[in-house]
N, C-alpha and C positions, 0 to 999 in steps of 0.2 A: 279678456273681462267684458270688451264690449267691440260686438260682430254688426257692423251693420251693410246689407248687402241688396244695390240696386235700390236704394230709399228712396218714393217717387210722395209728390204730394202737391195736387195743383188746386189753387183757390178759384173760384166761381163763382160770378156776378150774374146780374140780370143779362149782361151785355159783352161781359167781358170776363176770360179767362185768363189766370197767369202764376206760371208753374214755378214754385216757389223752389222745390226741393226736385232738381231732375237726373235722381241716375246717382247718388253719393252711394260710396260703400270707403270706410273707414275700419281701421282693425286698431283697437286702444290696449297695448297690452299690461296685465294687471301689475297696480303698483305706477302706473304710469300717469305724467301730468300731459294732456293733450288739447289743443287747442284748437280752436275754429273761428279764424278769421278771414274778417272781410269787412264791406264798408255797408252799410244800412240798405235792408233790400237784398242782403245776395244770399238768405236762407239759412243764415246757420244758428240762430235762435227757432227757426222751423226744423230744422233737424235736431236741437237740442228735445224742444218738446216734446216730437216725435219717438225720442229715447225714454223722457220720463213718461208718455202715455198720456199728457195732455193735446194732443195732436193725434187724429186716428191717420197714417199717411193712406195712398189709395193701392200702392204698390212699395213690391220690399220685400226686409227680415230683419229687424232688429233684434240682439240675441244679447242678455245679460249674465256672466258668468256660465254659460254652456246654454243657457235656458232660454227659448224661443220666447220673447214676449209680447211679440206686435210679427205677423204675417198674412196678411191680408188675403192671398191667393188662397192659402188651408184656415182662414177663419179662426184666426187665432189671433185675440188682442186680449191683453192678463192689463187689469186695474192698476191707475198708478200706485196706490197703496199696498197693492201686493207683488211690486215688483221692486222692494229694500233698495230703494233709492232716498240719496239725501240733496235737496236741492235749497241753492240759495238765488231770490229773485232778485231783481235791478231795484229795487223797492225794501229790500229785506224782509218786508211785510211781518213784523213785530207786533204784535198783541200790546195796544197801548196800556192795556187796562189790568194787565199780569206784572207781575215781580221777573227779575230778571232767571231768575232758579224758575217758577212758573213754565216759565218761556222756553227753555230750553228741555224741560218734562214733559212738556205737550205729547209731542210725538210718541212719548212711551204708550201714555192711552192705549195706541193703536197694535202696541208689538205684540206679537201671538210664540208666547203666551204673554200676557200681560205681566211684569214687575209688580211685586208688593210694592206700598207707599216709601217703605223704607230705601228700598233695594233702587227704587226710581230717581230718590233723591243721592240717592249715591252716586246714582250712573250720570246723574247731570252735572252734580258737583265734579263729577269728572272732566266734561266736559267744559265745563266753565277753566279749570283750572288747564287744561288742553290751548285754549284762546287766551291765557291767563287774565281772565276776568272773577278768579275767586276771589272772593272779599267781597262781593257788590253782588250775592247771591238777593237779597232781601230788597234791593234798587227800584224803585219803579221802575221799565222798562224807558218810556221817556226823557228820563234823567241820566241818558247814557249821553256821551258824544256821538258826532255821526260815524267815529272808529268804533268804538266800541258798540256802536249799535249793528256794525258788519260784521264784529267779531260775536256777535251775542246771535246772528243769522248761521254762520257759519257752527258756532256749538249745537244750536237744534237741532242742524243738518247733519251734524256727524252725532249724536249722542244714542241714537237704535241702530249705530254700526251696519250703517250701509254697506251695499256690495260697492256701490259704486256714488262716486258726488259731482254734482251736475249746478255747475256757476255760471249764472247768465246775466254778465255785465256785473258783476257786484262791486267793484270800485268806481261804478262810473259816475257816484255821487256826491263822491269826494272831492276835497279841496284837490288843486294840484300837489302840495308838499302833503300833505294825509297820503294821498294817491300812492305817490315814490315810495312812502314807508310800509302800505300796507303792501304794496307787492309783494317785496320781502318777504313779510310778517305769514301775510297766506302762503306762499311758497313753503316756508318753515312746518307752520301749521300742515300742510297738506303733508308734507312730506313724514313730518315725527306717526300721524293720523295713519299711513302707509294706505292710504284709500284711491282706487283708482280714481280719476278725476276727469271729468270734458269739462273744458270753459270758454265759454263765447264770449266774445271782444271785438271792436273796432280799433281798440289805441294796438300799432304795432308796438311799442314798447313793452306794453305788457309782456305779448305774444313772445316775444325774444329773450326775457330776462326771465319770465317763467316755465317756458315749456320742454318737456321733453320731445316733444313733435306739434309740429303744424301743415293745417291742412287750409290751404290759402285758400277763397270760395268768392265766386262770381258767377250771379245768375243763375243759381242754382246749380252749378258746380262746384269740384275740386278743380281749378284751375295749376295747382303745386300743392305737393307735399311732401315735408323731411325736417330734421333737425333746424333749427333756429338757424345751426351755421349756414345749412344748405340755402335754407329762404333768401336769406339776406345777401350771403356771397355768393350763391349759382345760381341767378334766378332763372328760370326757361322759361319765359314769358313778358314781353315790354310791362303787364298789368301790374306783375308780381313785383320788379324792380321797382317801377313809380309806385306803388302802392306800400311797402316796407320800406322806410326811412327814405330820404332824400337821396336822387341822383341825377345824372345826366345822360338824358338819351337824345339821338341823333339817327337821323337814317342815313342808310347806306347801301351800294352795290358789292358786294364779293366780287375782287378781279382775280385772283389768286387765293388758289389753299399749299401751306409749304405740311405736309403730311410728316416730315422728317422730323428724326428727335426726339419722340413723348407726345406731348397733347399737340394737336395741328393747330398752326396759326393760320389766321385768315386776313390778307392784305384787302381791306376795306376799303372804299374811296369815300368820303363824305367832304360834306362842306368844311371841314377844321384838316381836310389837305387827306392823304394817304394813309390809312393806321395799321396798325400789325394789332390782331384783338383774337381773344382763347375763343376757338371756334369748335363745334360739334363735329364728329369726325364724318357724320352725312352731309353736310354743305358741301356747295358746291359753285361753282365759276358764274358768276350772271346771277345768283340770290337777290332779290331786294330782303335788306336785311335792317334791324335796328341794332347800336351799338348803345351799349349802358355804360360809367362809369363814376361811382361813388365820389364824391366832393372828396371826402377824405384821403382818396388815392390819388390822387392828380397833384402832379409835386413842383413845387416852384423853383426854379435853376437858375445862375447867374453866368453860367455858358453851357454851350450845348455839345462843345467839343468831346467825342466820345462817346454824345447819346442823338448818335442822328433817328433814332426811330420814334416814332410817336410825341417830337415836341414840337411843338406850335409858338405862334407868337401873338400876342393881343392886349390889349387894353384894360387895365382896371376901372369898373363902370362904379361899381360902389364898394367900399367895406364897414360890414357889421359888427361892432363889436359884440360879444355875445356870454363872454367871461371866461370860456375856457379856450376859445377859438375865436377867430377871425369868420366870418362870413362874409365871403367874398363874390363881384361878378364881374366875370372878365368877361369880354366882346371878343369872338376869335373869328374870324371867317366867316362872318354870318350866324354864325351862333352865340349863344351863351353860356358859359359854361359856370357853375357853380363851385368855388373850392375852400376847401376847412383848411386853415392854414394857424399856427402859434400865435397867442396873445402878443407876441413881444416883436415879431415880425415885421420888420420894416418897410409898410404899404401903403400907399393914398391913391383914392379916386384919380384917374388920368395919366397914373403911370405903365411906362409903356414895360411887360413882363413876357417871360418865354416860361414855358408852362410842358410837362413835361408825363403822358398820359401810358405810365408800362402797361404792354403787351397783356401779362398775367391777370390785371384786374380791368382791362375793357372786353365788354360780354358779347359777343355776335346771338342775338336768336333771330327766330322770324319771325317776319311782321303777322 
């Protein structure tokens, strides 16, 4: 439904230039929820604005529903209001002088053919029911809560039955509790409408919980693309591992690779000692690598018998009660490991402990 090929856009100033988007290519399948994830300045919003037609790229191609809407090399550029898109901005852009119904019905003025007034009201009422705002049609828009304004902006984006829905960090202005609630609600609304969605966020939890596929961006390029499980569980670059959730990162050197019995295991020399880790088949002895392991995958053990691999000894430096887990820092061989334990675990600062880092959860990637 959305196809982007080799998209490029460079911002130029009097004394410098910045490649905001540098050769981005993605495919968003019909009806799927696709997320561009990354830190501020990585190019995700610029990519979204190129799809919307709010930015003119220097190169590449953008197609929506099989129609090329932008291709600078061929002189193609379709204006935003002719692309049949719906967009929710970070600020929502609710018109304060209009009622809830008038806000939602406004895009229908530019729909061709333009529906009659009664039909427009019916379409607007249907969109409001989709986002659970029915019954509030005549309320002045400023009298809505933050969550209701977010849903109003979504109804306005969906009322004209767009080919694609573009969401530019629509949850960032909500408080933490409301943001948690709206993540699930927004996902359900989009799924019920069956609209293809391109979502931009810097919040990892939003991306993981809402998306069918994620593209992690950095410095204008896509570092890794995949399902939420692939991005979180099988990062291919240290940046992805560190940006998505919490992780322990250690430098190391491969001293041997065991290719037998399925997926290769690399023996990696680290400051924790020699670790067996899941590795790429192309990795070779002598390579300098990075080892990552998630805090929730590190195990606290009472006895190392029968578990000779990847067992290390350390001392607990800090224990923080988070509620549903204990967040612990453990000093091991010059490294500081973060681990997450059940809140009932008997553990305290200064305690000597033994930890196991399961080989299947220790991932090796090139630096």
